[in-house]
C-alpha positions as CSV (number, residue, x, y, z in Angstrom):
1,M,100.2,25.8,193.5
2,T,103.4,25.2,192.3
3,S,106.5,27.7,191.5
4,P,107.1,28.5,188.2
5,Q,111.2,27.2,189.7
6,N,109.1,24.0,190.4
7,D,107.7,23.6,187.1
8,Q,111.0,24.3,185.6
9,N,112.7,21.7,187.6
10,L,109.7,19.4,186.6
11,L,109.9,20.1,183.6
12,L,114.2,19.6,182.5
13,S,113.7,16.9,184.8
14,S,110.8,15.2,182.3
15,L,113.6,16.3,179.2
16,K,116.5,14.4,181.0
17,K,114.5,11.5,181.1
18,G,114.0,11.9,176.8
19,D,110.1,13.5,177.6
20,N,108.9,14.5,174.4
21,K,105.5,16.1,175.7
22,A,108.7,18.2,178.2
23,F,110.8,19.1,175.8
24,V,107.5,20.4,172.9
25,R,106.7,22.4,176.8
26,I,110.2,23.9,177.2
27,Y,110.1,24.9,173.3
28,N,106.9,26.6,173.3
29,L,107.6,28.1,176.3
30,Y,110.8,30.0,175.2
31,W,111.2,30.1,171.7
32,E,108.8,33.6,171.5
33,S,111.5,35.1,174.0
34,L,114.4,33.7,172.7
35,Y,113.6,34.9,169.6
36,A,113.5,38.3,170.5
37,I,116.9,38.2,171.5
38,G,118.3,36.5,168.9
39,Y,116.7,39.0,165.9
40,N,117.0,42.2,168.2
41,R,120.5,41.4,167.1
42,L,120.5,39.9,164.2
43,K,118.1,41.6,162.5
44,S,117.4,38.4,160.8
45,Q,114.6,35.8,160.8
46,S,116.0,33.0,159.0
47,D,119.5,33.3,160.6
48,V,117.1,33.3,164.4
49,E,115.1,30.2,163.3
50,D,118.6,28.7,162.3
51,I,120.1,28.9,165.8
52,I,116.7,28.6,167.8
53,Q,116.7,25.3,166.3
54,E,120.4,24.6,166.6
55,L,119.3,25.0,170.5
56,F,116.5,23.0,170.5
57,T,118.5,20.4,169.1
58,D,122.1,20.3,171.2
59,L,119.1,21.3,174.0
60,W,117.5,17.7,172.8
61,N,121.1,15.4,171.9
62,K,123.2,17.4,175.8
63,R,119.6,16.5,178.0
64,K,121.3,13.9,179.5
65,S,124.2,15.8,180.7
66,I,123.0,19.3,180.9
67,Q,123.7,20.8,184.0
68,V,121.2,24.0,184.6
69,R,122.8,26.1,188.0
70,G,119.7,28.2,188.5
71,S,116.3,28.4,185.8
72,L,116.2,27.0,182.7
73,K,114.8,29.4,181.7
74,M,118.2,31.4,182.2
75,Y,120.6,29.0,181.0
76,L,118.1,29.0,177.9
77,Y,118.5,33.2,177.4
78,T,122.3,32.4,178.3
79,A,122.8,30.0,175.9
80,M,120.8,31.8,173.1
81,K,123.3,34.7,173.7
82,Y,126.4,32.6,173.1
83,K,124.7,31.3,170.5
84,V,123.9,35.0,168.2
85,I,127.7,35.5,169.8
86,D,128.8,32.7,167.8
87,H,127.1,33.4,164.8
88,L,127.9,37.4,164.7
89,R,131.6,36.0,165.0
90,K,131.2,33.7,162.0
91,R,129.4,35.7,159.7
92,K,132.3,38.7,160.5
93,L,135.4,36.3,159.4
94,Q,133.3,34.8,156.4
95,Y,133.1,38.5,155.8
96,T,136.6,39.7,156.7
97,N,138.9,39.8,154.3
98,L,142.0,41.8,154.2
99,D,140.8,45.5,153.7
100,D,139.4,46.5,156.5
101,I,142.9,46.4,158.1
102,K,143.8,49.0,156.1
103,P,139.9,50.5,154.8
104,G,140.4,51.2,151.1
105,L,143.4,49.2,149.7
106,S,142.6,46.6,146.8
107,L,144.6,43.8,147.2
108,Y,144.1,42.8,143.1
109,N,146.3,45.9,142.4
110,E,148.9,45.1,144.9
111,S,152.1,43.5,145.0
112,P,152.9,39.5,146.5
113,E,154.8,41.4,149.2
114,K,151.7,43.7,150.1
115,I,149.7,41.1,150.0
116,L,151.9,37.8,152.2
117,S,152.4,40.8,155.1
118,L,149.2,41.8,155.7
119,N,148.5,37.7,155.3
120,E,151.3,37.8,157.9
121,L,150.5,40.9,159.9
122,Y,146.3,39.1,160.2
123,D,147.2,35.9,161.2
124,Q,149.2,37.4,163.9
125,L,146.6,39.3,164.9
126,K,144.1,36.9,165.2
127,K,146.3,34.2,167.1
128,G,147.2,37.0,169.8
129,V,142.9,36.9,169.9
130,D,143.4,33.6,170.3
131,Q,145.6,33.6,173.0
132,L,143.0,35.6,175.1
133,P,142.2,34.2,178.7
134,D,138.6,33.5,177.8
135,H,137.5,36.4,180.2
136,C,139.4,39.0,178.0
137,K,137.9,37.5,175.0
138,V,134.8,37.2,175.1
139,V,134.5,40.8,176.7
140,F,136.6,42.0,173.5
141,K,135.6,40.0,170.8
142,M,131.9,41.4,171.7
143,S,133.0,45.1,171.9
144,R,135.3,44.5,168.4
145,D,133.0,42.5,166.2
146,L,129.8,43.0,167.7
147,N,130.1,47.1,168.6
148,M,129.4,46.7,171.8
149,T,130.2,49.8,174.0
150,A,131.7,48.9,177.7
151,A,128.5,49.6,179.2
152,E,126.6,47.3,177.0
153,I,128.2,44.5,177.9
154,A,128.7,45.0,181.3
155,N,124.7,44.7,181.2
156,E,125.1,42.2,179.0
157,L,127.6,39.5,181.1
158,K,126.1,40.7,185.0
159,L,130.2,43.0,185.1
160,S,130.6,46.5,186.4
161,K,131.6,48.8,183.2
162,R,134.6,48.9,184.2
163,T,135.9,45.6,184.9
164,V,135.0,45.3,180.6
165,E,137.1,48.3,180.9
166,T,139.8,46.7,182.2
167,R,139.5,43.4,180.4
168,I,139.6,45.5,176.7
169,Y,142.6,47.7,178.2
170,K,144.3,44.4,178.8
171,S,143.4,42.6,175.4
172,L,144.5,45.6,173.9
173,K,148.3,45.0,175.9
174,H,148.2,42.1,174.8
175,L,147.9,42.3,171.3
176,R,150.2,45.5,171.0
177,S,153.1,43.6,172.2
178,N,151.9,40.8,170.3
179,L,152.4,42.5,167.5
180,S,154.8,44.6,168.3
181,D,156.9,42.4,166.1
182,Y,154.7,43.2,163.0
183,T,155.0,47.4,163.7
184,T,157.6,48.3,161.0
185,I,155.6,45.8,158.4
186,L,152.0,47.6,159.0
187,L,153.9,51.0,159.0
188,L,156.2,50.3,155.9
189,I,152.1,49.0,154.6
190,L,150.5,52.3,155.2
191,I,153.0,54.6,154.2
192,G,152.8,52.7,151.2
193,L,156.5,51.7,150.9
194,I,155.6,47.6,150.1
């Protein structure tokens, strides 16, 4: 009797050789649990189905070079989680506008100076986030883009809550430092002088 890990290793080995049956078997074994992971976060059937299709397309296209450390199941679950995070980040960027920086601000009725100042501030903030070390950036985006608590992030990334809190603190410290030249602009916008 073979173990589940041996079955996964055989499936992965067959997949790397281009075996369509192994690919279909992997899909049939994991699509439901991958769907549950995605739907738990997105609450959108079509978005989750698109992400699963993308995940399995990537799996097939990269089958020869795929490196699975541990189990295939965990590899797929982790890939799904990152695809969901990426989807949420893209969706947030798609719907983010400068009104989010100052709630209630209508840019349609504002002066060109204020719009330019907000654009500059937003660009600098985005640049600051992009400059974060990867381990801090992932935690920071999960915290801010996905509104996850430190405990949820710790559970998701298999880290201690304290490590997550430290990474968020370091991220905020970096962003404050990065935006120090823009505090005057932000203050003037907030008090209505620009």
